[in-house]
C-alpha positions as CSV (number, residue, x, y, z in Angstrom):
1,X,-181.0,-15.0,16.8
2,X,-180.6,-11.6,15.9
3,X,-177.7,-10.6,18.0
4,X,-175.4,-13.3,15.8
5,X,-174.2,-13.9,12.6
6,X,-173.7,-17.6,11.7
7,X,-170.7,-19.5,9.9
8,X,-171.9,-23.3,10.3
9,X,-173.6,-25.7,11.9
10,X,-174.4,-29.0,12.0
11,X,-176.4,-31.6,14.0
12,X,-173.5,-31.3,17.1
13,X,-172.8,-27.7,17.8
14,X,-172.6,-24.2,15.7
15,X,-170.3,-21.1,15.1
16,X,-171.0,-17.9,14.7
17,X,-170.0,-14.2,15.6
18,X,-171.4,-11.9,17.6
19,X,-172.9,-9.2,15.7
20,X,-171.6,-6.2,17.8
21,X,-168.2,-7.9,17.4
22,X,-168.8,-7.9,13.7
23,X,-168.9,-4.0,14.0
24,X,-166.1,-3.5,16.1
25,X,-163.6,-5.8,13.7
26,X,-162.7,-8.2,16.0
27,X,-162.5,-11.9,14.3
28,X,-163.6,-14.1,17.1
29,X,-165.6,-16.8,16.7
30,X,-168.1,-18.2,19.3
31,X,-168.0,-22.2,18.7
32,X,-170.7,-24.2,20.9
33,X,-170.8,-28.3,21.2
34,X,-172.0,-30.3,23.4
35,X,-172.3,-27.4,27.1
36,X,-169.2,-26.0,25.9
37,X,-168.4,-22.9,24.6
38,X,-165.2,-21.6,23.1
39,X,-164.3,-18.0,22.0
40,X,-161.5,-18.6,19.6
41,X,-159.3,-16.8,17.0
42,X,-159.3,-17.9,13.3
43,X,-155.8,-19.3,14.2
44,X,-156.9,-20.6,17.6
45,X,-159.4,-22.6,15.4
46,X,-157.0,-23.9,13.0
47,X,-154.6,-25.1,16.1
48,X,-157.9,-26.9,17.6
49,X,-158.1,-28.4,13.9
50,X,-154.5,-30.2,14.0
51,X,-155.3,-31.3,18.0
52,X,-158.7,-32.7,16.3
53,X,-156.9,-34.9,13.3
54,X,-154.3,-36.1,16.7
55,X,-157.2,-37.7,18.6
56,X,-158.6,-39.0,15.5
57,X,-155.6,-40.4,14.5
58,X,-154.7,-41.7,18.3
59,X,-158.1,-43.0,18.8
60,X,-158.8,-45.0,15.4
61,X,-159.4,-48.9,17.0
62,X,-158.5,-47.8,20.4
63,X,-161.7,-49.3,22.0
64,X,-162.0,-51.9,24.7
65,X,-162.4,-55.1,23.2
66,X,-165.7,-56.1,25.0
67,X,-166.8,-52.7,25.2
68,X,-170.8,-52.6,23.9
69,X,-170.6,-48.5,23.1
70,X,-167.8,-48.9,20.7
71,X,-166.9,-45.4,19.5
72,X,-169.4,-43.6,21.8
73,X,-167.8,-43.9,25.0
74,X,-166.0,-40.6,26.2
75,X,-162.3,-42.5,26.2
76,X,-160.3,-39.8,23.7
77,X,-158.7,-36.8,25.4
78,X,-158.9,-33.6,23.1
79,X,-156.5,-30.7,23.4
80,X,-158.1,-27.6,23.0
81,X,-156.3,-23.9,21.8
82,X,-156.5,-23.4,26.2
83,X,-153.8,-25.7,26.9
84,X,-155.1,-26.0,30.2
85,X,-158.4,-27.5,29.1
86,X,-158.7,-31.2,27.9
87,X,-162.3,-32.1,26.5
88,X,-163.2,-36.2,27.0
89,X,-164.9,-37.0,24.0
90,X,-166.0,-39.8,22.1
91,X,-164.7,-41.2,18.6
92,X,-168.1,-39.8,17.4
93,X,-168.0,-36.7,19.1
94,X,-164.6,-35.9,17.5
95,X,-165.7,-36.6,14.0
96,X,-168.7,-34.2,14.3
97,X,-166.3,-31.3,16.2
98,X,-164.3,-32.3,13.4
99,X,-166.8,-31.2,10.8
100,X,-167.7,-28.5,13.0
101,X,-164.1,-26.6,12.7
102,X,-163.7,-28.1,8.8
103,X,-166.9,-26.2,8.3
104,X,-166.4,-23.0,10.3
105,X,-162.8,-22.7,8.3
106,X,-164.0,-22.9,5.1
107,X,-166.2,-20.2,5.2
108,X,-163.8,-18.2,6.9
109,X,-161.4,-18.4,4.2
110,X,-164.2,-18.0,1.6
111,X,-165.5,-14.6,3.4
112,X,-161.7,-13.2,3.8
113,X,-161.2,-14.2,-0.1
114,X,-164.4,-12.1,-0.6
115,X,-163.5,-9.5,1.0
116,X,-160.0,-9.2,-0.5
117,X,-161.9,-9.3,-4.0
118,X,-164.5,-6.7,-2.6
119,X,-167.3,-8.8,-2.9
120,X,-170.4,-8.7,-0.5
């Protein structure tokens, strides 16, 4: 863990920056959830947030009537910032990913504000 600077994490995943990237002033963030790793810019993370909200809206109440695992089967498709890649996720996973993205964006914006104010 010495090679990373954690940004935000929850029970489902983690967002961090590689320390060597931070010294080189690249602003990419590594997101890890499930068995997936994404290296994204803050703009791509914001786009991913919009994709998550769209998936949540389209997935509400969208379960098979006789489903015994409502909300747990991977029946939703979540678009990613890489337009060629779509994730098959459960409703609960989308909720967890949303929390991860929301917390990451908040921390990035907070850090940016402190940088502008000259506060370390």
